[in-house]
C-alpha positions in Angstrom: -11.2 47.4 -144.5 -10.2 50.9 -144.2 -12.1 53.9 -142.4 -12.8 56.9 -144.6 -10.8 60.0 -144.0 -13.6 62.1 -142.6 -14.4 63.7 -139.4 -14.4 61.8 -136.1 -14.3 58.4 -138.0 -10.8 59.3 -139.0 -9.1 58.2 -135.8 -11.4 55.9 -134.0 -10.7 55.5 -130.2 -9.2 52.5 -128.9 -12.3 51.8 -127.0 -14.3 51.9 -130.2 -12.1 49.7 -132.0 -12.0 47.2 -129.2 -15.6 47.1 -128.9 -16.1 46.9 -132.7 -13.5 43.9 -132.4 -15.6 42.1 -129.7 -18.6 42.2 -132.0 -17.1 41.1 -135.4 -13.8 39.2 -134.5 -14.9 37.1 -131.7 -18.4 35.7 -132.8 -17.1 32.4 -134.0 -14.9 31.6 -131.2 -17.4 33.3 -128.8 -20.0 31.0 -129.6 -17.9 27.8 -129.4 -19.0 27.0 -125.9 -22.6 26.2 -127.2 -21.3 22.9 -128.5 -17.9 22.1 -127.7 -18.4 20.4 -124.4 -21.4 18.4 -125.8 -19.3 17.2 -128.7 -16.5 16.1 -126.8 -18.6 13.8 -124.3 -20.9 12.5 -126.8 -21.2 8.8 -127.1 -19.1 8.5 -130.4 -16.2 9.4 -128.4 -16.7 7.1 -125.6 -15.0 9.0 -122.9 -17.7 8.8 -120.3 -18.1 11.6 -117.7 -15.8 11.0 -114.7 -13.9 13.4 -112.6 -10.7 12.4 -114.4 -12.3 13.0 -117.9 -13.6 16.2 -117.3 -10.6 17.7 -115.8 -8.6 16.1 -118.8 -10.8 17.6 -121.3 -11.1 21.0 -119.6 -7.1 21.1 -119.5 -6.9 20.3 -123.3 -9.4 23.1 -123.9 -7.6 25.7 -121.5 -4.2 25.0 -123.1 -5.5 24.7 -126.6 -6.8 28.4 -126.1 -3.5 29.3 -124.4 -1.1 27.9 -127.2 -3.1 28.0 -130.1 -5.1 31.2 -129.8 -3.0 33.1 -127.4 0.5 32.3 -128.2 0.3 31.5 -132.1 -2.2 33.9 -133.4 -2.5 36.8 -130.9 1.4 36.8 -130.2 3.3 35.5 -133.3 1.1 35.4 -136.3 -0.6 38.7 -135.9 3.1 40.2 -136.2 3.1 39.0 -139.9 0.8 41.9 -141.4 0.6 43.1 -144.8 0.6 46.9 -144.4 -2.0 46.3 -141.5 -3.9 43.6 -143.5 -4.1 40.1 -142.1 -5.6 36.9 -143.6 -4.3 34.0 -145.7 -4.2 35.6 -149.1 -2.4 38.6 -147.3 0.1 36.4 -145.9 0.5 34.6 -149.3 1.5 37.8 -150.6 3.9 38.7 -147.9 5.6 35.4 -148.1 5.8 35.5 -152.0 7.5 38.7 -151.5 10.3 37.0 -149.6 10.8 34.6 -152.8 10.5 37.2 -155.9 13.4 35.4 -157.8 12.5 31.7 -156.9 9.6 30.7 -159.2 9.1 27.1 -157.7 8.8 28.6 -154.2 6.3 31.2 -155.0 4.2 28.3 -156.5 4.6 26.2 -153.3 3.5 29.3 -151.4 0.7 29.9 -153.8 -0.6 26.3 -153.5 -0.5 26.3 -149.9 -2.5 29.5 -149.5 -5.1 28.5 -152.2 -5.5 25.2 -150.0 -6.1 27.1 -146.9 -8.3 29.6 -148.4 -10.3 26.7 -150.2 -10.8 25.2 -146.7 -11.8 28.7 -145.5 -14.8 28.5 -147.8 -15.8 25.2 -146.4 -15.5 27.1 -142.8 -17.8 29.6 -144.4 -20.5 27.0 -145.0 -20.1 25.1 -141.8 -19.8 28.0 -139.1 -23.2 29.3 -139.9 -25.0 25.8 -140.0 -23.2 24.7 -136.7 -23.5 27.9 -134.7 -27.2 28.6 -135.6 -28.0 24.8 -135.1 -26.3 24.7 -131.8 -28.3 27.9 -130.7 -31.5 26.6 -131.8 -31.2 23.3 -130.1 -31.6 24.9 -126.9 -35.5 24.5 -127.6 -35.1 20.8 -127.0 -34.0 21.6 -123.4 -37.1 23.9 -122.8 -39.4 21.0 -124.4 -38.1 17.8 -126.0 -41.1 17.5 -128.1 -39.8 20.8 -130.0 -36.9 18.6 -131.3 -38.6 18.5 -134.8 -38.5 22.3 -135.0 -34.8 22.7 -135.0 -34.2 22.3 -138.6 -37.1 24.2 -139.8 -36.2 27.1 -137.5 -32.8 27.1 -138.3 -33.2 27.3 -142.3 -35.7 30.1 -141.5 -32.9 32.0 -139.5 -30.4 31.3 -142.2 -32.5 32.5 -145.0 -33.1 35.8 -143.1 -29.6 36.1 -142.6 -28.6 35.6 -146.2 -31.4 37.7 -147.5 -30.3 40.9 -145.4 -26.5 40.5 -146.7 -27.3 42.8 -149.7 -28.2 45.5 -147.3 -24.6 45.6 -145.7 -23.7 45.5 -142.1 -23.3 49.2 -141.7 -26.5 49.9 -140.0 -26.4 46.9 -137.7 -22.7 46.6 -137.1 -22.8 49.0 -134.3 -24.9 46.6 -132.5 -22.7 43.6 -132.8 -20.0 44.8 -130.1 -22.8 45.6 -127.4 -24.7 42.4 -128.2 -21.4 40.2 -127.7 -20.3 42.1 -124.7 -23.8 41.1 -123.1 -23.0 37.3 -124.4 -19.6 37.1 -123.0 -21.0 38.6 -119.5 -24.0 36.1 -119.3 -21.8 33.0 -120.1 -19.0 34.3 -117.7 -21.6 34.7 -115.0 -23.3 31.3 -115.4 -19.9 29.5 -115.5 -18.8 31.3 -112.5 -21.8 30.3 -110.5 -21.1 26.7 -111.0 -17.2 27.0 -110.6 -17.9 28.4 -107.0 -20.1 25.5 -106.3 -17.6 22.9 -107.5 -14.0 24.8 -107.0 -12.0 21.6 -107.6 -12.7 22.1 -111.4 -10.0 24.7 -111.3 -7.3 21.6 -111.0 -7.7 21.5 -114.8 -5.5 24.5 -115.1 -2.7 22.2 -114.5 -1.3 20.6 -117.7 -0.7 17.3 -115.7 -4.4 16.8 -115.9 -4.2 16.5 -119.6 -1.2 14.4 -119.6 -2.9 12.0 -117.4 -5.9 11.9 -119.8 -3.8 10.9 -122.6 -2.2 8.2 -120.5 -5.4 6.8 -119.5 -7.5 7.0 -122.7 -4.6 6.9 -125.1 -6.1 6.6 -128.7 -9.5 7.6 -127.4 -7.9 10.9 -125.9 -6.4 11.5 -129.5 -9.6 11.3 -131.1 -11.1 13.5 -128.4 -8.9 16.3 -130.0 -11.3 16.3 -132.8 -13.9 17.8 -130.6 -11.6 19.8 -128.4 -10.7 21.7 -131.5 -14.1 23.3 -131.7 -13.1 25.5 -128.9 -10.4 27.2 -131.1 -12.7 27.7 -134.2 -12.7 31.3 -135.3 -9.0 31.8 -134.4 -8.3 32.7 -138.1 -10.6 35.5 -137.6 -8.5 37.2 -135.4 -5.6 37.5 -138.0 -8.1 37.8 -141.0 -9.7 40.9 -139.3 -6.7 42.6 -138.2 -6.8 45.0 -141.0 -10.4 46.0 -139.8 -9.4 46.9 -136.2 -5.8 46.9 -135.8 -3.7 44.2 -133.7 -3.9 46.2 -130.5 -7.6 46.3 -130.1 -8.0 42.8 -131.0 -5.3 41.7 -128.5 -6.6 43.8 -125.9 -10.0 42.5 -126.0 -9.1 39.1 -126.3 -6.6 39.0 -123.1 -8.9 41.1 -120.9 -12.4 40.1 -121.8 -13.0 37.4 -124.3 -10.7 34.8 -123.1 -11.7 35.2 -119.5 -15.2 34.8 -120.1 -14.8 31.6 -122.6 -12.5 30.1 -119.8 -15.2 30.8 -117.0 -17.9 29.2 -119.1 -16.0 26.1 -120.0 -14.8 25.7 -116.6 -18.4 26.3 -115.3 -19.6 23.5 -117.7 -17.1 21.0 -116.2 -18.1 21.9 -112.8 -21.7 20.9 -113.9 -20.8 17.8 -115.1 -18.9 17.2 -111.9 -22.0 17.8 -110.0 -24.6 16.3 -112.3 -23.2 14.0 -115.3 -26.4 13.6 -116.7 -26.1 17.4 -117.5 -23.9 15.9 -120.5 -27.0 16.1 -122.8 -26.7 19.9 -123.2 -23.9 21.4 -120.7 -24.2 24.8 -122.1 -28.0 25.4 -121.8 -28.0 23.6 -118.6 -26.2 26.1 -116.8 -28.9 28.3 -116.9 -31.6 28.5 -114.7 -35.0 27.3 -116.1 -36.6 30.5 -115.9 -33.8 32.0 -118.2 -33.7 29.1 -120.8 -35.9 31.0 -123.2 -34.1 34.4 -123.1 -30.8 32.3 -123.4 -31.7 30.8 -126.6 -32.7 34.2 -127.9 -29.4 35.4 -127.0 -27.6 32.6 -128.3 -29.6 32.8 -131.8 -28.5 36.5 -132.1 -24.9 35.4 -131.1 -24.8 32.7 -133.8 -26.1 35.1 -136.4 -23.3 37.7 -135.5 -20.8 34.7 -135.6 -22.1 33.6 -138.9 -22.1 37.2 -140.2 -18.4 37.5 -139.5 -17.4 34.4 -141.4 -19.8 35.3 -144.3 -18.1 38.7 -144.6 -14.8 37.2 -144.4 -15.8 35.0 -147.5 -16.6 38.3 -149.5 -13.5 40.1 -148.4 -11.4 36.9 -149.5 -13.3 36.7 -152.8 -12.4 40.2 -153.5 -8.7 39.7 -152.8 -8.8 36.3 -154.5 -10.0 38.3 -157.7 -7.7 41.1 -157.4 -4.7 38.7 -157.0 -5.7 36.7 -160.1 -7.2 33.5 -158.3 -10.7 33.9 -159.1 -12.9 35.2 -162.3 -14.3 38.7 -161.8 -17.4 39.0 -160.1 -19.9 41.6 -159.3 -18.9 43.3 -155.9 -21.1 45.7 -154.2 -19.8 48.0 -151.8 -22.4 48.4 -148.8 -20.9 51.1 -146.8 -19.7 54.8 -147.5 -17.5 54.6 -144.3 -15.9 51.2 -144.5 -14.4 50.6 -147.8 -13.6 46.9 -146.9 -17.4 46.5 -146.4 -18.4 44.4 -149.6 -21.3 42.1 -150.7 -20.5 39.4 -153.5 -24.1 38.4 -154.7 -23.0 35.1 -156.6 -20.8 34.1 -153.5 -23.8 34.8 -151.1 -26.1 32.7 -153.3 -23.5 29.9 -153.2 -23.1 30.2 -149.3 -26.9 29.9 -149.0 -27.5 26.9 -150.8 -24.8 25.1 -149.1 -25.4 26.0 -145.7 -29.1 25.1 -146.2 -28.1 21.9 -147.6 -25.6 21.1 -144.6 -28.3 21.9 -142.1 -31.1 19.6 -143.8 -28.3 17.0 -144.5 -26.4 16.8 -141.1 -29.6 18.0 -139.0 -27.8 18.7 -135.6 -24.6 20.4 -134.5 -23.2 17.1 -133.2 -23.3 15.8 -136.6 -21.5 18.7 -138.2 -19.0 18.6 -135.3 -17.1 16.1 -137.4 -17.2 18.4 -140.6 -16.3 21.4 -138.7 -12.8 20.4 -137.4 -11.0 19.7 -140.8 -11.7 22.7 -142.3 -10.4 25.0 -139.2 -7.2 22.9 -138.8 -6.3 22.6 -142.5 -6.2 26.3 -142.7 -4.2 26.7 -139.5 -1.6 24.2 -141.1 -1.4 26.4 -143.9 -1.1 29.5 -142.0 1.7 28.3 -139.8 3.7 27.2 -142.7 3.3 30.3 -144.4 4.1 32.2 -141.3 7.5 30.3 -140.8 8.4 31.3 -144.5 7.9 35.0 -143.6 9.8 34.6 -140.3 12.7 33.0 -141.8 12.9 34.6 -145.0 11.5 38.0 -144.8 12.3 38.7 -141.0 15.4 36.9 -141.1 15.0 35.3 -138.0 17.7 32.4 -136.7 17.1 29.0 -138.1 17.0 27.8 -134.4 14.2 30.2 -133.4 12.1 29.3 -136.6 12.7 25.7 -136.0 11.7 25.9 -132.5 8.5 27.8 -133.0 7.6 25.7 -135.9 8.1 22.5 -134.1 5.7 23.7 -131.3 2.9 24.9 -133.5 3.0 22.4 -136.2 3.0 19.5 -133.6 -0.2 21.0 -132.4 -1.7 21.8 -135.6 -1.0 18.4 -137.3 -2.2 16.7 -134.1 -5.6 18.6 -134.4 -5.6 18.0 -138.2 -4.9 14.3 -137.8 -7.5 14.0 -134.9 -10.2 15.2 -137.5 -9.1 13.3 -140.4 -10.0 10.2 -138.7 -13.7 11.5 -138.8 -13.6 11.8 -142.5 -16.6 9.2 -143.0 -18.5 10.5 -140.6 -18.8 14.0 -142.2 -15.3 15.4 -142.4 -15.6 14.5 -146.2 -18.0 17.7 -146.6 -15.2 20.5 -146.4 -12.8 18.5 -147.8 -14.9 18.0 -151.1 -15.9 21.6 -150.8 -12.1 22.6 -150.4 -11.3 20.3 -153.4 -13.7 21.8 -155.7 -12.6 25.4 -154.8 -8.9 24.6 -155.0 -9.5 23.3 -158.5 -11.4 26.4 -159.5 -9.0 28.8 -158.1 -5.8 27.0 -159.7 -7.6 26.4 -162.9 -8.4 30.1 -163.3 -4.8 31.1 -162.2 -3.4 28.6 -164.6 -5.6 29.6 -167.4 -4.9 33.1 -167.2 -1.2 32.3 -167.5 -1.6 30.5 -170.6 -4.1 32.9 -172.3 -1.4 35.7 -171.6 1.2 33.8 -173.3 -0.7 33.2 -176.3 -1.6 36.7 -176.6 2.0 37.8 -176.0 3.4 35.3 -178.6 0.8 36.2 -181.2 1.4 40.2 -180.5 3.7 42.5 -181.9 6.4 44.8 -180.3 4.8 48.1 -179.7 8.1 50.4 -180.3 8.6 49.4 -183.9 4.9 49.7 -184.7 4.8 53.3 -183.4 7.9 53.7 -185.7 6.3 52.6 -188.8 3.1 54.8 -187.6 5.8 57.6 -187.5 6.9 56.6 -191.2 3.2 56.1 -192.7 0.8 57.8 -190.6 -2.6 57.2 -191.2 -5.7 59.6 -190.7 -6.2 60.7 -187.2 -9.4 61.8 -185.6 -9.9 64.1 -182.4 -10.2 62.5 -179.1 -8.4 59.9 -176.7 -8.2 56.2 -177.4 -7.5 54.1 -174.5 -6.5 50.3 -175.3 -6.5 48.1 -172.3 -3.8 45.3 -172.6 -2.0 42.9 -170.2 1.3 43.7 -171.6 2.1 47.5 -172.5 5.2 46.5 -174.5 2.9 44.6 -177.2 0.6 46.2 -179.4 -2.9 45.4 -178.0 -5.2 43.3 -180.3 -7.9 45.8 -180.1 -5.5 48.3 -181.7 -4.6 46.5 -184.4 -8.3 45.3 -185.1 -9.4 48.9 -184.8 -6.6 50.1 -187.2 -7.5 47.3 -189.8 -11.5 48.2 -189.7 -11.5 51.9 -189.4 -8.3 53.0 -191.1 -7.7 55.6 -188.9 -6.1 56.6 -185.3 -7.0 59.2 -182.6 -5.0 62.0 -181.7 -3.7 60.5 -178.6 -3.3 56.6 -178.1 -3.2 55.2 -174.6 -2.0 51.5 -174.0 -3.2 51.0 -170.4 -2.3 48.1 -168.3 -3.8 47.4 -164.7 -1.7 45.7 -162.2 -2.4 44.3 -158.7 0.2 44.8 -156.0 1.0 42.2 -153.5 0.0 44.9 -150.8 -3.3 45.9 -149.8 -2.8 49.6 -150.6 -0.6 51.0 -153.4 1.7 53.9 -152.2 0.9 57.3 -154.0 4.1 57.3 -155.9 3.6 53.8 -157.5 -0.1 54.1 -158.5 0.7 55.9 -161.8 3.4 55.2 -164.3 3.2 57.2 -167.5 5.8 57.1 -170.5 5.5 59.0 -173.8 6.3 56.8 -176.6 6.0 59.6 -179.3 3.8 60.0 -182.3 0.8 60.7 -179.9 1.3 57.1 -178.3 1.6 56.7 -174.4 2.3 53.8 -172.0 0.3 53.7 -169.0 0.4 51.4 -166.0 -2.1 51.7 -163.1 -1.3 49.8 -160.0 -3.7 48.9 -157.1 -3.3 47.0 -153.8 -5.2 43.8 -153.8 -7.7 45.3 -151.1 -8.5 48.4 -153.2 -11.3 48.8 -155.8 -10.0 49.0 -159.4 -11.6 52.4 -160.5 -9.9 53.1 -163.9 -11.7 56.4 -165.0 -11.0 57.8 -161.4 -7.5 56.9 -161.8 -7.1 58.3 -165.2 -8.5 61.7 -163.8 -5.6 61.6 -161.6 -3.2 61.3 -164.3 -3.4 65.2 -164.7 -0.6 65.2 -162.1 1.6 63.4 -164.7 0.8 65.9 -167.4 -1.8 63.8 -169.3 -5.4 65.0 -168.9 -8.3 62.8 -169.8 -11.8 64.2 -170.5 -14.3 61.3 -170.3 -16.6 62.7 -172.9 -13.8 62.7 -175.6 -12.1 59.3 -174.6 -13.1 56.0 -176.1 -11.9 52.7 -174.5 -10.9 49.8 -176.8 -11.0 46.2 -175.3 -10.3 42.9 -176.8 -12.7 40.2 -175.6 -11.2 36.8 -176.0 -13.1 33.5 -176.6 -11.3 30.8 -175.3 -11.1 27.6 -177.1 -9.8 24.2 -175.5 -7.1 22.3 -177.5 -4.8 19.6 -176.9 -1.8 21.7 -176.4 0.4 21.3 -173.4 -0.7 23.3 -170.4 -3.8 22.1 -168.8 -5.9 18.9 -169.0 -8.7 19.5 -171.9 -11.4 19.5 -169.1 -9.6 22.1 -167.3 -9.2 24.3 -170.5 -12.9 23.8 -170.8 -13.6 24.9 -167.1 -11.4 27.9 -167.5 -13.4 28.7 -171.1 -17.0 28.3 -168.8 -15.5 30.7 -166.3 -14.2 33.2 -168.7 -17.4 33.4 -170.4 -19.4 34.0 -167.4 -16.9 36.1 -165.8 -18.2 39.9 -165.1 -17.0 42.1 -168.0 -13.8 43.8 -167.4 -15.7 47.0 -168.1 -17.9 46.8 -165.4 -15.3 45.5 -163.1 -13.0 48.5 -164.0 -16.1 50.7 -163.9 -15.8 51.9 -167.6 -18.8 53.6 -169.0 -20.6 51.4 -171.2 -21.2 54.5 -173.8 -17.5 54.9 -174.0 -16.7 51.3 -175.1 -15.7 49.6 -178.1 -15.2 45.9 -177.7 -13.6 43.8 -180.3 -13.7 40.1 -180.1 -10.7 37.6 -180.6 -10.4 33.7 -180.6 -7.5 32.1 -178.6 -6.8 28.5 -178.3 -5.0 27.5 -174.9 
């Protein structure tokens, strides 16, 4: 996301960026206290509420926040920025840049990143369901008979949330920061109140408490990590949203405000459990005086919506990046803000998320039941991010093997332990994000492989462009005024649309431009690499337009900029020719037939290239061709 270069928004102050980061980046991890302690001490883990177990769990939560969020993400992972952009797709592009001449390693990096991205979509389904359910469940504390209304109220909130997505968050985004500031201050004050009453809870700062907890509970403590991991859900947002606000505001917000508030609340819940073990039914809401319960439920519901909004927006942004990098079919993308270019709305993704989130709420019915499903999506993405970051550290930054091995050992031990603890819960709900992730993985890899096979077939069946132009010079056909732009994946081959046009119309335009659009592995293209123009003679030009994976691919606007290269385009005198391929599944080597059919289905339903590239429909001629893969 980049700020428009205009007026006072050109250089936002550090304070404004920090406030925005509090509102957008930390919504997910900031609402984790709603359900984490209640989940860990639920009956399914069998820990029991004792002084040793409470201090042990608090110690695990404290060190998870320090080691996973602070040390791993804030200090190390956020160093791996792709020209300021973060997130697993940006990290994939960064890692692949270090393996340009190694196809197998590039393929392994892509598979790893797609795995993490696929699980992120699972997180995008579970986070809204989990946070909204966790917030609304407070009504059961006010009046137990209202329990039957938790699911209907949650569904209503989610329907409203997804309905307003098309309006964008530009208008309400300014409220996110102040609301989340209030949220963090309130939960910190509530926690501090009980810490002052039971100061012995601070003993959990000592890691010895966590070690003793493992020795006393052994396998039970390992399983309990599946609940502890809920305290670090949302840490991927720290990295994914780095391009929105910058690393410094996110680090400042976390270290000076968000982390202290979370720790105060978690330790306050622990102090409450030491004083009243019966409070285990809902330690978060029972921190609040009864007179403040209703306002707390309202505030929690608003915070839950903000947390959900951050993940949903992240899914939209990741989808756009996946499309640009060639891992997803073209979809309609709506820009919802004039000031923030990265603020987008993807209607198809919004509809699918809505259906899946509502099904999750109705199917699981409580935040406790969703707890098992939540952890796998988060920890799976964490493992993928760590592995990709280690590749960047060694191959791109050239860190010593010893340093990379030491860092990798620490982080992977933690990540794999958390992932393993959640794998145990597959049959209790963990299957849900795994199934979602598998489906997304199949779709993304099938689209990528299908595009490779399609381009291979087109290149093999194409004619070399230079001999073709030479033959045109020797035997020139009639020319008509104007400019013809033939879009092609390979500017060294004759576009199919050009061959069909010449075959049917028997004429050529005065100027013929073979246009190729490339997506770079950086978020923004440099000015000097955006346009590459070559005069091929006889009225033919080869033109390559390059865009970053975070940019909108507006072809007409880029053609207008070609005047700096000596080629002027008049849109009223320019005709675009595009070949639309009809995919036919076959028994050829490449993909299984069912994947061929899946690719053909996606290709038929993908957004037309003309709409994606913003080519005016009244200047377009489409010519069909059939391709077997």
